[in-house]
C-alpha positions as CSV (number, residue, x, y, z in Angstrom):
1,M,24.9,-5.2,7.8
2,K,22.0,-7.6,6.5
3,Q,21.8,-9.9,3.8
4,I,18.3,-8.9,2.4
5,A,16.3,-10.3,-0.7
6,V,13.9,-7.5,-1.9
7,I,10.9,-9.4,-4.2
8,G,9.4,-7.0,-6.6
9,A,11.2,-4.3,-8.8
10,G,8.5,-1.8,-9.0
11,S,8.9,1.6,-8.1
12,W,8.2,1.2,-4.3
13,G,10.3,-2.2,-4.4
14,T,13.4,-0.8,-5.9
15,V,12.9,2.5,-3.8
16,L,13.0,0.7,-0.6
17,A,16.0,-1.9,-2.0
18,N,18.0,1.6,-2.6
19,V,17.1,2.7,0.9
20,L,18.4,-0.4,2.4
21,A,21.5,-0.2,0.0
22,D,21.8,3.4,1.3
23,N,22.1,1.9,4.9
24,G,25.1,-0.5,4.1
25,H,23.1,-3.6,3.7
26,D,23.8,-6.4,1.2
27,V,20.6,-5.9,-1.3
28,T,19.4,-8.4,-3.9
29,L,16.4,-7.4,-6.0
30,W,14.3,-9.8,-7.7
31,A,12.7,-8.4,-11.0
32,R,10.2,-10.6,-13.2
33,K,11.8,-9.3,-16.1
34,E,15.5,-10.2,-16.8
35,E,16.1,-6.8,-19.0
36,I,15.0,-5.1,-15.8
37,A,17.4,-6.9,-13.6
38,N,20.2,-6.3,-16.3
39,E,19.6,-2.5,-16.5
40,I,20.1,-1.8,-12.9
41,N,23.0,-4.1,-12.5
42,T,24.5,-2.3,-15.6
43,F,23.5,1.3,-15.4
44,H,21.8,1.4,-11.8
45,R,18.7,2.9,-13.3
46,N,14.9,1.2,-13.7
47,H,13.4,3.2,-16.7
48,A,10.2,1.4,-16.8
49,Y,9.0,2.5,-13.1
50,L,11.5,5.6,-12.3
51,V,13.0,7.3,-15.1
52,E,15.3,9.7,-13.9
53,A,16.5,7.8,-10.8
54,E,19.7,6.5,-10.2
55,F,20.3,3.9,-7.8
56,H,23.0,2.9,-5.2
57,P,25.9,1.1,-7.0
58,N,26.0,-1.7,-4.6
59,L,22.4,-2.6,-5.2
60,T,22.0,-5.8,-7.6
61,A,19.2,-7.5,-9.1
62,S,18.4,-10.8,-10.7
63,S,15.4,-12.8,-12.1
64,S,16.2,-15.9,-10.3
65,L,14.2,-16.2,-7.3
66,E,16.4,-18.9,-5.8
67,A,19.3,-16.8,-6.3
68,V,17.7,-13.7,-4.6
69,V,16.2,-15.6,-1.6
70,K,18.8,-18.2,-0.5
71,N,20.2,-17.6,2.7
72,K,19.1,-14.0,3.1
73,E,18.3,-12.8,6.5
74,V,15.5,-10.7,5.6
75,V,13.0,-11.2,2.7
76,L,10.8,-7.9,2.1
77,F,7.8,-8.3,0.0
78,V,6.8,-5.3,-2.4
79,V,4.4,-7.3,-4.9
80,P,0.7,-6.7,-5.7
81,S,-1.6,-8.4,-3.3
82,H,-3.3,-10.6,-6.1
83,A,0.6,-11.6,-6.5
84,M,1.2,-12.2,-2.9
85,R,0.0,-15.9,-2.3
86,D,1.8,-17.3,-5.4
87,M,5.1,-15.6,-4.8
88,L,5.0,-16.9,-1.1
89,I,4.4,-20.6,-2.5
90,K,7.3,-20.1,-5.0
91,I,10.0,-18.9,-2.6
92,K,9.3,-21.0,0.5
93,P,11.6,-23.8,-0.3
94,Y,14.5,-21.1,-0.3
95,V,13.5,-18.9,2.8
96,R,15.8,-19.4,5.9
97,T,14.0,-20.6,8.8
98,D,15.1,-17.6,11.4
99,A,14.5,-15.0,8.3
100,L,12.5,-11.9,9.0
101,L,9.5,-11.3,6.5
102,I,8.3,-7.5,6.0
103,H,5.9,-6.9,3.6
104,A,5.0,-3.3,2.1
105,T,2.0,-4.4,0.0
106,K,-1.1,-2.2,0.6
107,G,-4.2,-4.4,-0.2
108,F,-6.3,-7.4,0.4
109,E,-6.5,-10.5,-1.3
110,Q,-9.0,-10.9,-3.7
111,E,-12.3,-13.0,-2.8
112,S,-10.8,-13.9,0.5
113,W,-10.3,-10.3,1.5
114,K,-7.6,-11.3,4.0
115,R,-5.0,-8.8,4.7
116,M,-1.4,-9.5,3.6
117,S,0.2,-10.5,6.8
118,E,-2.8,-13.2,7.0
119,V,-1.7,-14.6,3.5
120,I,1.9,-14.8,4.6
121,A,0.9,-16.5,7.9
122,E,-1.1,-18.9,6.4
123,E,1.7,-19.7,3.6
124,L,4.5,-19.6,6.1
125,P,3.2,-20.2,9.4
126,E,6.6,-21.2,10.8
127,W,7.5,-17.5,10.7
128,H,4.5,-16.2,12.2
129,D,6.2,-14.2,14.7
130,K,8.7,-13.0,12.0
131,I,6.1,-10.9,9.9
132,V,6.2,-7.1,9.7
133,V,4.3,-4.6,7.7
134,L,5.6,-1.5,6.7
135,S,3.3,1.4,5.8
136,G,2.8,5.1,5.8
137,P,2.7,8.3,3.5
138,S,6.0,7.6,1.0
139,H,5.8,8.1,-2.7
140,A,8.7,6.4,-4.4
141,E,9.3,9.4,-6.4
142,E,10.0,11.5,-3.3
143,V,12.0,8.7,-1.2
144,I,14.5,8.3,-4.1
145,R,15.3,11.9,-4.0
146,R,16.2,11.4,-0.1
147,S,13.3,13.8,0.8
148,P,12.4,13.4,4.6
149,T,9.8,10.4,5.1
150,T,8.2,9.0,7.9
151,V,6.8,5.3,7.7
152,V,5.4,3.0,10.5
153,V,6.4,-0.7,11.1
154,A,4.2,-3.2,12.6
155,S,4.1,-6.8,13.9
156,S,2.6,-8.9,16.7
157,C,6.2,-9.3,17.8
158,Q,8.2,-6.2,19.0
159,D,11.7,-7.5,18.5
160,S,10.8,-8.3,14.7
161,A,9.3,-4.4,14.7
162,E,12.5,-3.1,16.4
163,L,14.6,-5.2,13.8
164,T,13.1,-3.9,10.9
165,Q,13.1,-0.2,12.3
166,T,16.9,-0.7,12.9
167,I,17.4,-1.9,9.3
168,F,15.3,0.9,7.7
169,I,15.9,4.0,9.5
170,N,18.3,7.0,8.3
171,S,18.5,10.6,8.0
172,Y,15.8,10.9,5.5
173,F,13.7,7.5,6.2
174,R,12.3,7.9,9.7
175,V,10.6,4.7,11.1
176,Y,8.2,4.3,14.0
177,T,6.8,1.0,15.3
178,N,3.3,-0.1,16.2
179,P,2.1,-3.2,17.7
180,D,-1.2,-2.9,15.6
181,V,-1.0,-5.0,12.5
182,V,-4.6,-4.7,11.6
183,G,-5.1,-1.2,12.1
184,V,-1.6,-0.6,10.0
185,E,-2.8,-2.7,7.1
186,I,-6.3,-1.5,7.1
187,G,-5.2,1.8,6.9
188,G,-2.8,1.6,4.0
189,A,-5.2,-0.5,1.9
190,L,-8.5,1.3,2.2
191,K,-7.2,4.9,1.8
192,N,-6.7,4.0,-1.7
193,I,-10.4,3.9,-2.0
194,I,-10.5,7.4,-0.9
195,A,-7.7,8.5,-3.0
196,L,-9.7,7.3,-6.1
197,A,-12.7,9.2,-4.7
198,T,-10.7,12.4,-4.6
199,G,-9.3,12.0,-7.9
200,L,-12.8,11.8,-9.5
201,A,-14.0,15.0,-7.4
202,D,-11.1,17.0,-8.5
203,G,-11.3,16.0,-11.9
204,L,-15.1,17.2,-11.9
205,G,-13.9,20.7,-10.5
206,Y,-15.6,20.4,-7.1
207,G,-12.3,21.9,-5.5
208,D,-10.7,21.9,-1.9
209,N,-13.9,21.8,0.0
210,A,-15.0,18.4,-1.4
211,R,-11.8,16.9,-1.1
212,A,-11.5,17.7,2.7
213,A,-14.9,16.5,2.8
214,L,-14.1,13.3,1.3
215,M,-10.9,12.8,3.1
216,T,-12.5,13.5,6.7
217,R,-15.5,11.5,5.9
218,G,-13.2,8.6,4.4
219,L,-11.1,8.4,7.4
220,A,-14.4,7.7,9.5
221,E,-15.1,5.0,6.9
222,I,-11.6,3.5,7.4
223,A,-11.9,3.6,11.0
224,R,-15.3,2.0,10.9
225,V,-13.7,-1.1,9.4
226,G,-10.6,-1.4,11.4
227,S,-12.8,-1.3,14.6
228,A,-15.1,-4.1,13.4
229,M,-11.8,-6.2,12.4
230,G,-10.1,-5.3,16.0
231,A,-8.0,-2.4,15.1
232,E,-6.9,0.1,17.7
233,P,-9.0,3.6,17.0
234,I,-5.8,5.5,17.6
235,T,-3.8,3.7,14.6
236,F,-6.0,5.9,12.2
237,V,-4.9,9.3,13.5
238,G,-1.2,7.9,12.9
239,L,0.8,7.5,9.9
240,A,-0.6,4.6,8.5
241,G,-4.1,6.5,8.8
242,V,-4.6,10.0,8.5
243,G,-1.0,10.4,7.4
244,D,-1.3,7.9,4.4
245,L,-4.8,9.4,3.6
246,I,-3.3,13.0,3.3
247,G,-0.3,12.2,1.3
248,T,-2.4,9.6,-1.2
249,C,-5.3,12.1,-1.7
250,T,-3.0,15.2,-2.5
251,S,-0.1,14.0,-4.5
252,K,0.3,14.2,-8.3
253,H,2.5,11.0,-7.5
254,S,-0.7,9.2,-6.4
255,R,-1.6,6.8,-9.2
256,N,-5.0,6.0,-7.3
257,W,-5.7,9.7,-7.5
258,R,-4.6,9.8,-11.1
259,A,-6.6,7.1,-12.1
260,G,-9.7,8.7,-10.3
261,Y,-8.9,11.8,-12.2
262,A,-9.0,9.8,-15.5
263,I,-12.1,8.3,-14.9
264,S,-14.0,11.9,-14.3
265,Q,-12.6,12.6,-17.5
266,G,-14.9,10.2,-19.1
267,K,-12.6,7.3,-19.6
268,S,-13.6,3.8,-18.7
269,L,-12.0,1.6,-16.0
270,S,-10.6,-0.7,-18.5
271,E,-8.8,2.0,-20.6
272,V,-7.5,3.7,-17.4
273,L,-5.8,0.5,-16.4
274,S,-4.6,-0.3,-19.6
275,E,-2.8,3.1,-19.8
276,M,-1.0,3.0,-16.3
277,K,2.0,1.1,-16.3
278,M,1.7,0.2,-12.6
279,V,-1.0,-1.4,-10.4
280,V,-3.8,0.6,-8.9
281,E,-4.7,-1.0,-5.7
282,G,-7.2,1.0,-5.0
283,V,-9.5,-0.5,-7.7
284,K,-9.2,-4.0,-6.0
285,T,-9.4,-2.7,-2.8
286,T,-12.9,-1.1,-3.6
287,R,-14.1,-4.2,-4.0
288,A,-12.7,-5.3,-1.0
289,G,-14.0,-2.3,0.8
290,H,-17.6,-3.1,-0.6
291,A,-17.5,-7.0,0.7
292,L,-16.1,-5.8,4.1
293,K,-19.1,-3.2,4.0
294,E,-21.6,-6.2,3.7
295,K,-19.8,-8.6,5.9
296,Y,-19.8,-6.3,8.8
297,N,-23.0,-4.4,7.9
298,I,-21.0,-1.0,8.1
299,E,-21.9,2.3,6.7
300,M,-19.5,3.2,3.9
301,P,-21.3,5.7,1.7
302,I,-18.1,7.0,-0.3
303,T,-16.8,3.3,-0.7
304,E,-20.7,2.3,-1.7
305,Q,-20.7,5.0,-4.4
306,L,-17.4,4.5,-5.8
307,Y,-18.2,0.7,-6.6
308,A,-21.1,1.8,-8.3
309,V,-19.1,4.2,-10.4
310,L,-16.2,1.6,-11.2
311,F,-18.1,-1.5,-11.4
312,Q,-21.6,-0.6,-12.2
313,D,-21.3,2.3,-14.7
314,K,-23.1,4.8,-12.3
315,D,-22.3,8.4,-13.3
316,P,-19.8,10.1,-11.3
317,K,-21.7,13.3,-10.8
318,L,-25.1,11.1,-9.9
319,A,-22.6,9.3,-7.2
320,V,-21.7,12.8,-5.9
321,E,-25.2,14.0,-5.7
322,D,-26.6,10.9,-3.9
323,L,-23.7,11.4,-1.3
324,M,-24.8,14.9,-0.8
325,N,-28.5,13.9,-0.5
326,R,-28.2,11.3,2.1
327,G,-30.3,11.5,5.0
328,K,-29.3,14.0,8.2
329,T,-27.2,12.8,10.8
330,R,-24.9,13.8,13.8
331,E,-21.1,13.9,13.0
332,L,-20.2,12.9,16.5
333,Q,-22.5,10.2,16.9
334,E,-21.5,8.8,13.3
335,M,-18.0,9.1,14.2
336,A,-18.3,7.1,17.5
337,Q,-19.2,4.2,15.5
338,G,-15.7,3.9,14.1
339,W,-13.7,5.7,16.8
């Protein structure tokens, strides 16, 4: 049994905390709002994010960062990408020197466009070999029902990855290890761009052919970025790549797909974001993808067109037309650039 702190009481943070409680660990969840912590402690529920779910009775919560983090053997971060650095600064005084640090955040830091493990390593450099990323196709709404789910954990230190695997794995939550931290983080983040695009296409009524094309060509874009940043190409045909892409682009649970669909129905980006309770990481990640495209001089036509729709008021139908009317190319030649 491990003493574990989970930072972030949104849907995914609460569900991962519940998986750990199911596994017999002593888990304390940090909630930004005291009323959420009280509801979890009193009723074992979190109506703000998971209306019908009931959590393990041994799962406790608190709005005090010191109480949650101090003396814990493991700290799991499940906060939005834009909040990660600030959270690390706040919790640093309370983190044990030998603590394992895991994050399950799929995104980049704004402006610096750094991956989350890079941000953690900058703020907590003493723990550089204790940093692990958890990613893969895993909707909170299904994991809380204990539906079979498979994820991957990656770390530069194999011992840290295997310890994380042992902490999480059970009969409904299977965990693989992978040494490719860059690839796992890139795949988990950039797939949200493609999910937004498929939501747009579905909302416009373009059907299965268009969705399949966006997912396939989107995977090529992800692989190009990953390869340019030092990832192992094989990672993108695994759980953090094509696995997460399928799960996010084809599910009603995907908030990124839902956001894209809503925009296709004529809603503005600001309207969509104000109506959704949870962070839509794909919006920020589209900015990151566009910046990385420029930095590495990579062909990313889907990302480019989605950026124009989200931030330059381009009509979604015109964006699709421009994608379809690009110059002729060879699939294998283009794929080879990223694979």
